[in-house]
N, C-alpha and C positions, 0 to 999 in steps of 0.2 A: 638813188643810183650811186654806185661806187665803181671804180675802175682799178684794175691791176694791169700794168703794162709789161710786155715781155722785155727781159733784159738781155736776151741772147737769141741766136738762131734756134728755130723750132720751139721758142718759148710760147707761152699762152697769154693772149690778151683777154682778160676776164672783165666782163661787164655784169655787175649785180644789179638787178632791177627789182623795184618794189612798187606796189600799187599805192596811189595817193590815199585811198580809203582804208588802207590797212589789211585788205583781203589778201589771201595767199596768191602767190604767183604760180600759174600752171605751166606745164610743159608746152601747151599751145601758145601761151604768152611768149615764152622764150623763142619758140619756133617762128613766130611772127616778127619778132624784133631782130633776130639774127641776120636775115638777109639784108635788112635795111641798114644795120650797123656795118655789115660787111661791105656793102656798096659805098657807104660813106667813108670808111677807112681806106678803101681803094682809091678814092678821089684825093685823099690827103697825101698818100705816098709818104707816110711818116717814118716808116721803118725800112732800112736798107737790107733786111733779111726776111726770111720766111717765118711766119708765126701761125698759131692756131687761134681762132676766135671761139670763146666760150661765153654764152649768155645764160645766166642762171639767177635764182633767187639767193638772198644772203644765207638762207638756211636757218635751222633752229638754233644752232650755236653760233649765231652771227657775230662777226667782228663789229666793234663800234669804232669807227675811224674818224667820225666827224664830231666835233665838240657840240654842235647844235642838235645831235641825235641822243646825247647821253641822258638828258632829263626824261625822255620817254621810257627809260628803263629803270627808273626809281622803283625800288621794291623787288627788283630782279636779282638773281644770283649772278655774279660776274667774276671773271678772272682778269687780273691786271698784272702786267709786268712793267716795272719802272726802270728808268735810266740810272737813277741814284738810289741808294738804299734808304729806307725809312725804318727806324727801329731795328736795323741790322738785316732787313729783308728787302728783296726786290720783287718777290712774287706774292700776290695777295688774292685770296678767294673769299667772297662773302657777299652780303647784301648791299646793294647800292642804296644808301640811306637818303642822301640829299645832294643837290648840286647848287653851287653858288656861282651864278653866271658872271657877276661883277668881279669877284675875286678869282675866278677861273680855277676853282677847286671843287672836288666832290668828296663826300664822306662815304667810306666803306666800313661795314662792321663785319668782322670775321666770325667764324664759328665759336671762338672762345670769348666773344663779345668785346673784343678789342676794337677800338675806333681809330681809323686812319684818315687823315686829311691828305688827299693826294692832289698835287698841282697838275693842271692841264699839261704844262710843258715837261713834266716828268714821266708822262705815260709813253711807253714804247709800244705796248700792245694791250688791247682790251677786248674781251668778247663776253657775250651772254652765255650762260650755262643752261642748257635746256633741262627742265625738271619735270617733263611730262605734262605740261600745261602751256597753253598759248594765250 
């Protein structure tokens, strides 16, 4: 599960849901969860402005926002934006080769076979690139 909170009036509160067994999330799943989440948010009264609630699956080109989710995408094609440049670049696209949990780094190999070690704390954005297979 992942959440994006609204930053302003009429913003969108997004809740991305996934099944524990890895199966696809259906529209019915989202429809069942939405009123439950809506009622729960109403009890919190967290926002002083109006917002819209959106419940969905992360999609095929899903963002990778949590460090503990990265390892399951080893072998997948990913796109990464970094905060500081590596080899003069801040944007990388390639295959996620490995993850070192202890050192908090991962290795990405780009299309030219260049290898980049990217630190966890240098990642601004990261998402999987859908290539026609799940």
